[in-house]
C-alpha positions in Angstrom: 243.1 59.5 49.5 243.8 57.9 52.9 244.7 59.8 56.0 248.3 58.7 55.6 248.3 60.1 52.0 246.8 63.3 53.2 249.4 63.7 55.9 252.1 63.2 53.5 250.5 65.7 51.1 250.4 68.3 53.9 254.1 68.1 54.2 254.5 68.9 50.5 251.8 71.5 50.1 250.0 72.4 53.3 247.7 75.0 51.7 246.6 72.7 48.9 245.9 69.9 51.5 244.0 72.2 53.8 241.7 73.1 50.8 241.1 69.4 50.4 240.4 69.1 54.1 238.0 71.9 54.0 236.1 70.2 51.2 235.6 67.0 53.2 235.2 68.8 56.5 232.4 67.6 58.7 232.2 68.0 62.5 232.4 64.1 63.2 235.6 64.1 61.0 237.1 67.1 62.9 236.4 65.3 66.2 237.9 62.0 64.8 241.1 63.8 63.8 241.5 65.2 67.3 240.7 62.1 69.0 243.0 60.1 66.9 245.9 62.4 67.2 245.4 62.7 71.0 245.2 58.9 71.3 248.4 58.4 69.2 250.1 61.0 71.5 249.0 58.8 74.5 250.4 55.8 72.8 253.7 57.6 72.1 254.2 58.0 75.9 253.6 54.4 76.8 257.2 53.1 76.3 258.5 55.8 78.5 256.0 55.0 81.2 256.7 51.4 81.0 260.5 52.0 81.2 260.1 54.2 84.2 258.0 51.7 86.1 260.4 48.8 85.2 263.4 50.8 86.2 261.9 51.8 89.5 260.8 48.2 90.2 257.2 49.2 90.8 254.2 46.9 90.2 252.1 46.7 87.3 249.4 48.4 89.2 251.5 51.6 89.1 251.9 51.1 85.3 248.1 50.7 84.9 247.3 53.8 87.1 249.8 56.0 85.3 248.7 54.9 81.8 245.0 55.3 82.9 245.6 58.8 84.1 247.6 59.7 81.1 244.8 58.3 78.8 242.2 60.5 80.5 244.4 63.6 80.3 245.8 63.1 76.7 242.6 61.9 75.0 239.7 63.5 76.8 241.2 66.8 78.2 243.5 67.0 75.3 240.6 67.3 72.7 238.9 69.8 75.0 242.1 71.8 75.2 242.4 71.8 71.4 238.8 72.9 71.0 239.3 75.8 73.4 242.6 77.0 71.6 240.8 76.7 68.2 238.0 79.0 69.6 240.4 81.4 71.1 242.5 81.7 67.9 239.4 82.3 66.0 238.4 85.1 68.4 241.7 86.6 68.3 241.8 86.7 64.4 238.2 88.1 64.1 239.3 91.8 64.8 242.0 91.4 62.1 239.4 90.7 59.6 239.6 86.9 59.8 237.0 85.3 57.4 237.1 81.8 58.6 234.4 80.1 60.7 234.5 78.3 64.1 234.6 75.0 62.2 237.6 75.9 60.0 239.5 77.1 63.1 238.8 73.6 64.7 239.8 71.9 61.6 243.0 73.9 61.3 244.3 72.9 64.8 243.0 69.3 64.6 244.7 68.8 61.2 247.9 70.3 62.4 248.0 68.0 65.3 247.2 65.1 63.1 250.1 66.0 60.6 252.6 66.3 63.6 251.6 62.9 65.0 254.0 60.7 63.0 256.8 62.8 64.5 255.3 62.6 68.0 255.3 58.8 67.8 259.0 58.9 66.7 259.9 61.2 69.6 258.0 59.0 72.0 260.2 56.0 70.9 263.4 58.0 71.0 262.6 59.2 74.6 263.3 55.6 75.7 265.9 54.3 73.2 268.0 57.3 72.4 270.1 59.9 74.2 268.3 63.1 75.6 269.8 65.3 72.9 268.4 63.1 70.0 264.9 63.0 71.9 265.0 66.8 72.4 265.7 67.4 68.7 262.9 65.1 67.7 260.4 66.7 70.1 261.5 70.2 68.8 261.0 69.0 65.2 257.5 67.7 66.1 256.6 71.1 67.8 258.0 73.1 64.8 256.0 71.0 62.4 252.8 71.4 64.4 253.2 75.2 64.5 254.2 75.4 60.9 251.0 73.5 59.8 248.8 75.3 62.3 249.7 78.8 61.4 249.7 77.9 57.7 246.2 76.3 57.7 244.8 79.0 60.1 246.2 81.7 57.8 244.8 80.0 54.8 241.2 79.6 56.2 241.1 83.0 58.0 242.7 85.2 55.4 242.1 83.3 52.1 243.1 86.3 49.7 246.3 86.9 51.6 247.3 83.4 51.6 246.6 82.9 47.9 248.6 86.0 47.0 251.7 84.7 48.6 
């Protein structure tokens, strides 16, 4: 199945899709999921940056500088931050008899970010072209979907018996 098909399946059944992701899990794939999601998050902010620079009447050098800084922050540091959060979540769940691995903890957060990415892209467009309340609702929805997917995937990999019993 394609990545878009997998994302759509994750909205219907996150646990079943997480099982599928664990079956095809490799470390390069986990890194690819994180890099792709962070890059698309960067892309979602570009319309807002361009609109801000245009409104302020600043030069294209300012646009290039802001876009470059955002690229470094979102793509490089974003992936590092996701890796750190994955490790921390695994350490926190270990004393509670978490049975997952470091790799499944990384997969859970990277997959959750990837599943929320379409909503992040929509909220990025709405930031420029819609009223602030509409943008806030879209951003809140993207955040809720991310946490829903992450908690579900993490619970499924760390506590497989508990997750299957529900």
